[in-house]
C-alpha positions, 0 to 999 in steps of 0.5 A: 558497505559490510552489515556492521558499518550498514547498521552504525549509519542506519542507528545514526540516521534514527537518532538524527530524525528526532523521535517522537509519537503521537497516539492517533486513531487508525484512518479508514481510507476513501480515496482513489475516486478520480474519474467517479461522479455521483448523484443522489436520487432519493434514498439511493445515489447513482455513481458513474465511472469513467473507464480511466478508473480502471487505472486509479486507486489503491488497489490497482495490480502491478506486476510482470503482467500488468504494467503501471498506466499513465495517471497511475502514480500516487499524488503529492510525492515528496522527498522525506530528507527535505521534509523532515517535519513528516518523520514520526517515530522512524528513520531513513537509511538515506536522503533520497527516499520519496513518498506521497505525504499521505501514504507517510501519514498512514505509516506513522500511524502504523509506527505508532501502534508498533510503539505501544507494544514496544517496537520502535526501530523502523527505517524506511529503505526505499520508496517511490522511484521513477523509471530510470532508478527502477531500470538501474535496480532491474539491471543489478538485482535480476528478475528474481529481485526486481521488476522492469521500469513501469512493472514495479509497485515502487513506481506506483508510490504506494509501497515502501521498504521497510527496515529495522536498525536493529537486524535484518527484517526476517530476524527483527522485532519491527519485522515479526510486528509488521507481518502480525499487525500491518493489515490493521493499518491498511498495509500488506507484506506484498511479497510472502515466503508462500506467495512466490509462484503467484507474485513471481518475486522471491520473499521479501519480508521488507516490502509493504503495499498499502492497499487500505481497510478493509482489504488488508485485513480480508486478505490477512485472514484468507492468506491472499496476495494481491493477485489472489485476492482480485480474482477472488472478488471477480469471481465472488462479485460481491462480498460483505465483511466486519472489520474492526467493527465496521461493516463494509460491502465489497463489489467488483464491476467490470468496466468496458466503457462508462458504468453506473453503480447504485448506492445507498444515499449518504454512504461513505465509499471508495472506488479503485480500479485492479488495473485489468478490466474493472473496479472495486467499490467498497462501501461502508454501511 
């Protein structure tokens, strides 16, 4: 299909989605705590982390080296064309796009933020893919632009390909806005131009991954790909950061068997595996 026809189709789909926007606050993610049990003891709280938590959460690394494990895929994945009530300020390139409802809400929050800056021609061109779909794409695109089934973030359900009805993403206002602002909403540009040797994937200005706050902001400020960030946390063991006026402590914990972690009683926390050897515990302090 030529670019002109594709653009007309995209604009038509966008118009048919009934654009509307609502102002929302950006929320802090506190998901990904499956496999975690907390017990309060006075001023501290002990959380017990099982080994299967290594393979769950918003920070798990999925690439050529670390495949997706059973149970890692996000839940509540729906076909967006069949749930048009979820389409808030963006269009769909086709009627086959699937994503978790929670991720769609977070994407809508981000789109609403962009609309305030006059950037409002967003499309979702791809979301969750099952293994059959991923293998077909891998055979068509090759290893420079796709990964085999089980090694692609699209099999995870936390990534999406974002487009614009105005131009390709490396030229569109939507691409520029996301590059500068997506980290404020918990998203990262997963395959940057200057990180191809680290990610093993060519530059993809359309592919964004949800990792949550404060991680997205840290990665943006330190110019880190997800691979680099997880290695950084493993070396540092613990860091303290302030993001958007909120203070966080981020800790890496190796998990060879069931592990316990002491936290301040009443603290809000998130636990995510890294899909390698441990978990990241994020505490809002």
